[in-house]
Every structure is written in structure tokens, then in C-alpha cells.
C-alpha positions in Angstrom: -7.9 0.1 -33.8 -5.5 1.5 -36.5 -3.9 4.8 -34.8 -0.6 6.6 -34.6 1.0 7.8 -31.3 3.1 11.0 -30.8 5.0 12.1 -27.7 6.3 15.7 -27.5 6.9 18.6 -25.1 9.1 21.3 -23.6 11.2 19.4 -21.2 13.9 21.7 -20.3 16.2 21.4 -23.3 14.0 22.9 -25.9 11.1 21.4 -27.9 11.3 17.7 -28.5 9.1 15.3 -30.3 8.9 11.5 -31.2 8.6 10.5 -33.9 10.0 13.8 -35.2 8.0 14.5 -38.5 6.0 17.3 -40.0 3.2 17.2 -37.3 5.1 19.7 -35.1 2.8 22.7 -36.0 -0.4 20.6 -35.7 0.6 19.3 -32.4 1.5 22.9 -31.1 -2.2 23.7 -31.4 -2.7 21.6 -28.3 -0.5 23.8 -26.1 -2.3 26.3 -23.8 -2.0 27.9 -20.4 -5.7 28.1 -19.7 -6.0 24.8 -17.8 -3.6 22.3 -16.1 -4.5 19.6 -18.6 -6.5 19.6 -21.9 -7.3 17.7 -24.9 -7.3 19.5 -28.4 -9.0 17.8 -31.4 -7.5 18.9 -34.6 -9.1 17.8 -37.9 -6.6 17.2 -41.0 -8.3 15.7 -44.0 -9.4 12.2 -43.1 -7.2 12.3 -40.0 -8.2 13.5 -36.5 -5.7 14.1 -33.8 -6.5 14.0 -30.1 -3.7 16.1 -28.6 -3.4 15.8 -24.6 -1.2 18.4 -22.9 -0.2 18.3 -19.1 1.3 21.6 -17.9 4.3 21.1 -15.4 6.0 23.1 -12.7 8.2 25.8 -14.5 7.9 28.3 -17.1 6.4 27.0 -20.3 7.2 23.4 -19.4 4.7 20.8 -20.5 4.4 17.1 -21.6 2.1 16.2 -24.6 0.7 12.9 -25.8 -1.3 12.6 -29.1 -3.2 9.8 -30.9 -4.3 10.1 -34.5 -7.2 8.1 -36.0 -8.0 7.7 -39.8 -11.5 8.2 -40.8 -12.9 7.5 -37.4 -13.4 9.6 -34.3 -14.4 9.1 -30.7 -16.9 11.4 -28.7 -15.9 9.5 -25.4 -13.7 12.5 -24.2 -14.0 11.4 -20.4 -12.8 7.9 -21.2 -9.9 9.4 -23.4 -9.1 11.8 -20.5 -8.7 8.6 -18.2 -6.5 6.9 -20.7 -4.1 9.7 -21.0 -4.0 10.5 -17.2 -3.3 6.8 -16.4 -0.5 6.9 -19.1 1.0 10.1 -17.4 0.8 8.6 -13.9 2.9 5.7 -15.2 5.5 8.1 -16.8 5.8 9.8 -13.5 6.2 6.6 -11.5 8.8 5.3 -13.9 11.1 8.4 -13.5 12.4 8.4 -17.1 10.8 11.6 -18.3 9.0 13.2 -15.6 9.7 13.1 -11.7 8.9 14.6 -8.3 10.9 17.4 -6.8 11.6 17.8 -3.1 8.2 20.0 -2.8 6.0 17.2 -4.3 5.4 18.9 -7.7 5.6 17.0 -10.9 8.6 18.4 -12.9 10.4 17.5 -16.0 13.8 15.9 -16.5 16.2 17.9 -18.6 16.1 15.3 -21.5 15.4 14.8 -25.4 12.9 12.1 -26.3 15.2 10.6 -28.8 17.6 9.6 -26.0 14.8 7.7 -24.3 14.0 5.0 -27.0 13.2 2.2 -24.3 10.9 4.6 -22.3 9.2 5.8 -25.4 8.6 2.3 -26.5 6.9 1.5 -23.1 4.7 4.6 -23.3 3.4 3.8 -26.8 2.6 0.2 -26.0 0.8 1.4 -22.8 -1.3 3.8 -24.9 -2.2 1.1 -27.4 -3.3 -1.2 -24.6 -5.3 1.5 -22.9 -7.1 2.4 -26.0 -7.7 -1.4 -26.8 -9.1 -2.0 -23.2 -11.1 1.2 -22.7 -14.7 1.9 -23.3 -14.1 4.3 -26.2 -16.8 4.2 -29.0 -15.8 5.2 -32.4 -18.0 6.6 -35.4 -17.1 7.3 -38.9 -15.6 10.7 -39.3 -18.0 13.2 -41.2 -16.8 14.9 -44.4 -15.0 18.2 -44.1 -17.2 21.2 -43.9 -15.6 23.5 -46.4 -17.8 26.3 -45.4 -15.6 27.0 -42.2 -12.3 28.2 -41.8 -9.5 25.7 -41.4 -8.6 27.1 -38.0 -12.3 27.6 -36.7 -12.2 26.7 -33.1 -14.5 25.6 -30.2 -14.1 25.2 -26.5 -15.9 22.7 -24.3 -15.8 21.6 -20.8 -14.7 18.1 -19.7 -18.3 17.4 -18.8 -19.5 18.1 -22.4 -21.9 15.6 -23.7 -21.5 13.3 -26.7 -24.0 15.4 -28.6 -21.9 18.5 -27.9 -18.8 16.7 -29.1 -20.4 15.5 -32.3 -21.8 19.0 -33.1 -18.4 20.6 -32.5 -16.8 18.1 -35.0 -19.2 19.2 -37.6 -18.8 22.8 -37.2 -15.0 23.3 -36.1 -11.7 22.0 -37.2 -10.0 22.7 -33.7 -11.9 21.7 -30.5 -10.4 22.5 -27.0 -11.6 20.5 -23.9 -10.1 21.8 -20.6 -9.7 20.0 -17.2 -8.3 21.7 -14.1 -9.0 19.1 -11.4 -8.9 15.3 -10.6 -6.2 14.6 -13.2 -3.8 12.6 -11.1 -4.3 9.1 -9.8 -4.7 8.2 -5.9 -1.0 7.0 -6.0 0.3 10.2 -7.5 -1.7 12.4 -5.1 -0.5 10.3 -2.2 3.2 10.6 -3.0 2.8 14.3 -3.8 1.1 15.0 -0.5 3.7 13.2 1.4 6.6 14.8 -0.2 5.0 18.3 0.4 4.3 17.4 4.1 8.0 16.2 4.5 9.2 19.5 2.7 7.2 21.8 5.1 8.4 19.7 8.1 12.0 20.1 6.9 11.7 24.0 6.4 10.2 24.2 10.1 13.1 22.2 11.5 15.6 24.4 9.6 13.7 27.5 11.1 14.0 26.1 14.5 17.5 25.1 14.2 18.4 28.7 13.1 16.5 30.2 16.0 18.4 27.9 18.4 21.7 28.9 16.8 20.9 32.6 17.4 19.8 31.9 21.2 23.1 29.9 21.7 25.1 32.9 20.4 23.2 35.2 22.9 24.0 32.9 25.8 27.7 32.7 24.8 27.8 36.5 24.7 26.3 36.6 28.4 28.9 34.1 29.5 31.8 36.4 28.3 30.0 39.4 30.1 30.0 37.3 33.3 33.6 36.6 33.1 34.3 40.4 32.8 32.3 41.0 35.8 34.3 38.4 37.9 37.6 40.0 36.7 36.5 43.4 37.7 35.4 42.1 41.1 38.9 40.7 41.5 40.5 43.9 40.5 38.5 45.8 43.1 39.2 43.4 45.8 43.1 43.7 45.2 42.9 47.4 45.2 41.2 47.3 48.6 44.1 45.3 49.9 46.6 47.8 48.5 44.8 50.7 50.1 45.1 48.7 53.5 49.0 48.5 53.1 49.1 52.3 52.0 47.3 53.6 55.0 50.0 55.2 57.4 47.7 55.1 60.4 47.0 51.7 62.3 43.6 53.0 63.2 42.6 54.0 59.7 44.2 50.8 58.6 42.0 48.8 61.0 38.9 50.7 59.9 39.8 50.2 56.3 40.3 46.7 56.9 37.0 46.4 58.5 35.5 48.2 55.5 37.2 45.9 53.1 36.0 42.8 54.8 32.4 44.1 54.5 33.1 44.7 50.7 34.9 41.4 50.4 31.8 39.6 51.8 29.7 41.7 49.5 32.0 40.7 46.5 32.1 37.1 47.7 28.2 37.0 47.7 28.3 38.6 44.1 30.8 36.0 42.9 28.7 33.2 44.3 25.5 34.6 42.7 27.4 35.0 39.4 28.6 31.4 39.6 25.1 30.4 40.1 24.0 32.3 37.1 26.9 30.8 35.2 25.8 27.3 36.1 22.2 28.0 35.1 23.6 29.3 31.7 25.8 26.2 31.2 22.7 24.0 31.9 20.7 26.0 29.5 23.2 25.8 26.8 23.6 21.9 27.4 19.8 21.7 27.2 19.8 23.7 23.9 22.5 21.5 22.5 20.6 18.4 23.3 17.4 19.8 21.8 19.5 20.9 18.7 20.8 17.3 18.3 17.3 15.9 18.5 16.2 18.2 15.9 19.1 17.2 13.6 18.1 13.5 14.2 14.5 14.3 13.3 15.7 15.9 10.0 17.9 12.7 9.3 14.9 10.4 10.1 12.7 12.5 7.6 15.2 12.3 4.9 15.5 8.4 5.4 11.7 8.2 5.2 11.7 10.3 1.9 14.5 7.8 0.4 12.3 4.9 1.5 9.4 6.4 -0.3 11.4 6.7 -3.4 12.6 3.3 -3.1 9.0 2.1 -2.9 8.1 4.1 -5.8 10.7 2.5 -8.0 9.7 -1.0 -6.8 6.1 -0.2 -7.7 7.3 0.8 -11.2 9.2 -2.3 -11.6 6.0 -4.4 -10.5 3.9 -2.4 -13.1 6.4 -3.4 -15.8 6.2 -7.2 -14.6 2.4 -7.2 -14.7 2.4 -5.5 -18.1 4.8 -8.2 -19.5 2.5 -11.0 -18.1 -0.5 -9.3 -19.7 1.0 -9.1 -23.1 2.1 -13.1 -22.7 -1.6 -13.9 -21.8 -2.8 -11.9 -24.8 -0.7 -13.8 -27.2 -1.8 -17.1 -25.6 -5.4 -16.0 -26.0 -4.9 -15.3 -29.7 -3.3 -18.7 -30.2 -6.0 -20.5 -28.4 -8.6 -18.6 -30.4 -7.2 -19.8 -33.6 -7.3 -23.3 -32.1 -11.1 -22.7 -31.3 -11.8 -21.6 -34.8 -10.2 -24.7 -36.2 -12.2 -27.0 -33.9 -15.3 -25.1 -34.8 -14.8 -25.6 -38.4 -14.3 -29.4 -37.8 -17.4 -29.4 -35.5 -19.5 -27.7 -38.2 -18.5 -30.6 -40.7 -19.5 -33.3 -38.2 -22.6 -31.4 -37.2 -23.7 -31.4 -40.9 -23.3 -35.1 -41.1 -25.3 -35.6 -38.0 -27.9 -33.3 -39.3 -28.3 -35.4 -42.4 -28.6 -38.5 -40.4 -31.2 -37.1 -38.1 -33.3 -36.1 -41.2 -33.3 -39.7 -42.1 -34.4 -40.9 -38.8 -38.0 -42.2 -38.4 -38.1 -41.1 -34.8 -40.1 -37.9 -34.3 -38.5 -35.4 -32.0 -41.7 -33.2 -32.0 -43.1 -35.2 -29.1 -40.1 -34.9 -26.8 -39.1 -31.8 -24.9 -35.7 -30.3 -25.8 -33.1 -30.3 -23.3 -29.3 -29.6 -22.8 -27.0 -32.5 -22.2 -25.6 -30.3 -19.2 -27.5 -27.9 -16.9 -24.5 -26.8 -15.0 -20.7 -27.4 -15.8 -17.4 -26.6 -14.1 -14.4 -25.7 -16.1 -10.7 -24.8 -15.4 -9.1 -21.9 -17.3 -8.2 -23.3 -20.8 -10.5 -26.4 -20.5 -13.5 -26.9 -22.9 -16.6 -28.9 -23.2 -19.3 -29.7 -25.7 -23.0 -28.6 -25.2 -25.7 -30.4 -27.1 -29.4 -29.4 -27.2 -31.1 -32.8 -27.4 -34.5 -33.7 -29.0 -34.5 -30.8 -31.6 -34.2 -30.3 -35.4 -30.5 -28.9 -35.7 -31.6 -26.7 -38.5 -33.7 -24.6 -36.1 -31.0 -24.0 -33.5 -30.1 -20.4 -33.8 -26.6 -20.2 -32.2 -24.9 -20.3 -28.9 -24.2 -17.3 -26.7 -22.3 -16.3 -23.5 -23.3 -13.6 -21.1 -19.6 -12.9 -20.4 -17.2 -13.8 -23.1 -14.3 -12.9 -20.8 -15.3 -15.7 -18.3 -16.5 -18.3 -20.8 -16.2 -18.2 -24.6 -18.9 -20.0 -26.7 -18.9 -20.8 -30.4 -21.6 -21.6 -32.9 -21.0 -25.3 -32.6 -21.8 -25.3 -28.9 -18.2 -25.7 -27.6 -17.6 -23.8 -24.5 -14.0 -22.8 -23.1 -13.0 -21.3 -19.8 -11.3 -18.0 -20.2 -10.8 -16.8 -16.6 -12.3 -17.3 -13.1 -15.9 -16.4 -12.6 -19.6 -17.4 -13.2 -21.7 -16.9 -16.3 -24.3 -18.4 -18.4 -24.3 -20.0 -21.9 -27.6 -20.3 -23.9 -29.0 -21.5 -27.1 -32.3 -20.3 -28.9 -34.6 -22.9 -30.3 -38.2 -22.3 -31.6 -38.2 -18.8 -29.9 -37.2 -20.4 -26.5 -33.8 -20.2 -24.7 -32.1 -23.1 -22.9 -29.4 -22.2 -20.4 -26.4 -23.9 -18.9 -24.6 -22.4 -15.9 -20.9 -22.2 -16.3 -18.3 -21.9 -13.4 -14.6 -21.2 -14.2 -12.0 -21.9 -11.5 
């Protein structure tokens, strides 16, 4: 399908676009704040642009993807949403242009697209493959309706029918389709949910750590007050002894001594009680320190888990790159094999024509014998081929060979069948209004 691909957006360093050409004003029609994602159809003569915009976390930040078709349009908006959403998921996972922040939101990197040539080439190739492999249907673009304004707009929901899309194409030059939910893949939702959960747990731990620090400060203040009480007790005790030596009378001294002894015992009991309180406070402080240490270990463990998830994310992106490379190689091999098939088919037609002439000259009548295939069931390997022949027939009345699933086994008009990928299917030929089947198994 002949098309052009554009990548643009507001990514923190101003507006950027690739390729940077005169389409900036047209692409800007797709930018809006009414929905998280949207597709805007913009008509420009014989071209129609499908502009997909994904709004990001932050003020006026967004990423846009656009595909332009010449003289054709597709009413398959749901399938087109799926193509763009899968491409955005790969962009997030690769981390070149978009990434996750610590809160699990998708944000932009402060970059300009012309500095990301390798990443841009991957995105363009991915969009091309998605369009080629998707279930998009295309129709001829109707002539421009000059009775409407060039900026005549229509707004549709993502669930709009094919008939609604076609009617909007006829009566509007700008069509907006909004989508506010289910625009992220399962992998993106999983990573985002996990990062948000880790961020929430981190905030809770930091709050608990702050509370424990404040409580520890209070306990230390209580400890200082306890020391002051002990010193005052000692001062009072020394004062009592001084009074004892100052008494001039032995009797008064004895009485004072007795009184001081009673007070001393009371102070001793007070000191013991204060020491017990001190021990309890020290044990409480030790427990709080131990709990604080455990909290810090949990925070470190959560950060390691987050780093592990990021590593897994990068490994997944590398795996996707490898699978994409293998797919490109298989596609090239398929094109090469198809050319070989077409060459064999041409040779077979020549041979078949000769056999047909020979059969016309034959005196044996084939009308009295029932037609049958030389194989009722064949098993092939991928890349292996075999020749199917309908026996006891007039070759001029054979109406062609067909496969129920060309992706499993491919049949050409000469009856040659080739295994394409693993699976089961049937190949049939039509003769005199009847079908004759052969079961094909590809391993």
C-alpha cells in the first residue's frame, strides 16, 4: 500500500517533526485536549491524512503519528487505532522517545526527532508492517465536495460505524475520532500499575520514616530531662548532708540524720525508678532503631525490584527487535520463493499444454471413468512442494486450484502445492461443477 509516514509532537524541547516539511499546519489539526487519544482525518486534494495523537503527562506534551494515502481511504478506524496503539507501546518499551516516570505515567524525553534517526527508522518500518498485516480495508477516495468549507469538521466516537465514516468523508474535510480508554497494551498497563504501586509504597515508607524520626527525637528529649532529675536529686542529697554538719546540737543532728535517711531512701527509690524508666526508654529507642533499619531495607529492596523491572523492560524491547528482524528475513525469503513458484508455474503450463494436446489425440474415452486426485492426503515440510493431478478428466474443463488457507499451503493454477507454515488446510480443484479435495498437513 503506497503511503507516507510522519512523526511529530511537543516533546519538551519545542515542536519537532520528521520528516520536516510543509505538512506542519495540516498535522497540527490533529492536536486536541478533548481526549487522551484521537485520530483526525484531514483531506488535502487527492491525499487523506490519518493523524493519531497521544497526549502525555505534562502541560501541552503529546506524540503524534500520521499516515497519508493517495486516492484511497480506509473506514476501518478501530483497526487503525489498534495499529497506532501497538506502535506507541513499542515506542514506550524502547525508551528512545517516550518512557515511564517513577509514578508509572508515560512521559516524553527531552529530545528532538532529527537526533533519533535510528529510532525513527524503526518506528516507520513498524508502522509499514502493521498496515500491511492489519485488517484495514481500502476504498477509492471520493471527489472533493466543493460545496463545503475547506475546514468543515465532524466529530465521531471510536465506535462509529463504517457507514458513518463514509458519510463524514463525503461531507467534511476534517473528521475527529476520540478515544479515552483501552488505548494501552496489557504490557504497558502492567508496567504502569507496578510502578505506581511501588511509588505509593515508597511514599508510605518515607512517611513512616519521618514519624519514627520525630518519635526518636521526643525520646531523646525525655532522656535529657531524666538526667536533669537525677542531678537535682544528688544536689538535694548533698544539701541534706551539709545541713547535718551545720547543726550545733547533737540531738538535732541525730534527728536531722534520721530525717535525711528517710529522704535518702525516698531519693534512692526515686533514682531506681528513674533508672528503670531510662532502661525502658533505651529499649524503646533500640526497637525504634531496629524498625527504622528494617524500613530502610524494604525501601532498598523496592528500588532493586524497580531496577529489575526496568532491566526486564529493556530485554523485552531487545527481543522485539530480534523478532522483527527475523520476520523481515522470512518476508524476503517468501518473496524469493514466490518468484521461483511463478517460474515453475510457467514451465508447468507449457508441459500441461503439451499433455492436453496429447490427451485430445488419445482414443481412450475418459467420460466413463470417475475423476480422482492422485493424492487424497499429503504431508509437507515448510518449503517443500508436491504436484497434484486430477485423473480421468478433460484438462480444458479444469477450473483452477485453490487453498483454504494460503498462509499454510499455497496452490498455483498448475496444481503445484507448497508448504508455507505449520498447520492444516485443504486444497481443491473444480471440474464439471464438482470439487475434489486434498488434505494438506504442513509440519
